[in-house]
N, C-alpha and C positions, 0 to 999 in steps of 0.2 A: 820198633823201628827196624831192628836187625832182620826179623822174620819177613817184614814187608819188603825190605831191600833185597833179600835173597830170592823171594818170590818174583820180584820184578826182573832180577838178573836172569833167573831160570827161564822166564818167558822170552827173554831176548835170545836165548840159546837156540831157538828154532831156526834162526838164520845163520848159525855159526859155521865158519869155515875153519877146518882143523889147522891147515898150514897154507896160508895164502902166499903164493909166490916165494916160498922159502923164507918167510919173515919170522916164523915162530922162534927159531934159535936166537935171533937178534933181540926179539921182544923179551925173551926169558933172561938173556944176558943183562939187558938194561935194567929190568926190574930187580934182578939179583944185586947188581952193583949199587943201585940207588937205595934199595931197601937195607942192604948191609951197612951203608954209611949214614943211615937216617937217625940212629940212636934209638929207634923203635922198630926193630925188625921182627918182633914177635907177633906176627899175625899171619894167618893163612891167606895167601894171595891166590886169586883166580883171575884169569883173563880170557876173553873170547874175542876173536876177530869176526866181525859181521860184514856181510855183503851189503855195502851201502856206499854210494858215491861221494858222500860228504866228507870234508876234511874235519874229522871229529874223533874225539875219544872222551870217555867220561868215567868217573869213579862212583861206586856205590858205597854206602856207609859200612858195609860188612867186609870190605877188602876185595871186592870184585870190580873188574875194570873191563870196559868195552872199547874196542879199537875198530874203527871203520876201515874197510878196504880202500875207500877213496883217499883217506889220509896216507896210507902206505903207498898207493899209486903215485900220489902227488909228491911224496918225499923221494921216491925213485926218480921221477921226472926232474925234480930239483937237483938231485945229485948228478945226473947226466948233464944237465944244462950248466951247472956251476963248476963241475970238476972235469968234465969230459971222460969220466970213468965209465968203463963198459960194464953193463950188467953181468952178474955172475963172476966178475973178477974179484980177487982177494981185496983189492983196494976199494971196490964198490961196497963190499960188505962192511968194511971198516967205516966208510962214510955213512952207511945205513945206521950204524950204532950212534954215531955223532949227531946225525940229524934227528933221530928218533928220541934220544935221551931228553931233550928239552920238553917234548910233549909229555912224556911220562913223569918227568920231574914236576911239571905243572900239575898233572893229575894226582900224583902222590901228595903234592901240596894241599890239594882239596881234601884228600883223605885224612892226612895227619892233622889238618886244622879243623876237621870235623864239619866241613861245609855241607857235605852231602847229608850227614846225620841231622844237622840243624834244619836243612831244607825238608827232609822227610818229616821231622818233628813238627815243623810249621804246617805242613800239609795235614798231618793227623789232627793237629789242634785247630785247623782251619784258620790260621792267622795270616793276615795280609799286612804287608809292609806299607808304610806311607809313601816311600820312594824306593820301589823295587829296583829300578834301573841303577840308582846310586848304590844300593846295597850290592847288586850284582857286580858292578864295577869294582867295588871294594874287595869283594871275595876273589875276583879274578886277579887283582893286583896282589893280594895276600898270597894266592897260589903261585903267582909268578915269582915273588920274592922267595918263598919257600923252595920253589923249584930251582932257582939260581943257587941257593945255599946247598941244596942236595947235589946239584951238578958239580959245584966246586969241591965239596967234601969227597965226591966220588972220582975226581980227577978228570972230569969232562971239561972241554973248552967251552966257555959260555958264549963265545962268539956265535955259535950255532943257535943259541937261544934267541939272540938278537936277530939273527937271520930269519928264523921262523916267525918272530913277531912282525918283522917288516913285511914278510910275505902275507901274513894274516891281515895286516893293515891294507895292503894292496887289494886283497880280495874284498875286504869290507868297503873300500872306496869304490870299487867296481860295482858292488851291489847297490850302494847309495846312488851312484850315477845312473844306474839302470832304473832307479825308482823303486 
């Protein structure tokens, strides 16, 4: 599973952006804080920012993470809209950390709960679930709960987690309305 995971991650790196709009330092800070407060910080973490317009990030079983540029752009737009903070200001960069931490808390929740590992294993073993949608909802909820705990232990305000979830719900409702 680890070898397959690493191979998939490396394939993704063809589209990697080294530092998208000065986000790299914020991403590293958030990962460091959350990982340090997880109770299981002993893994080699790798992340890549990919040029992709979707609001998405995901975890691989081997401790690799992908973050889409569309997610970072949308977080920047949310910060400006919600706070009136000007891009490149000190305040703006503090908000970046607060808005980004819930996303990575959630993804680390997937990693620590071995959701990605179990998913890869199911693919290898060619196993299908009777109710994949229900299983996916349970995994997402599990990652949310773990993410909230990580945020709290790391000193982040969980109101931003709620804010991100509301935003994602709005996006989903728009998709459903559009058919």
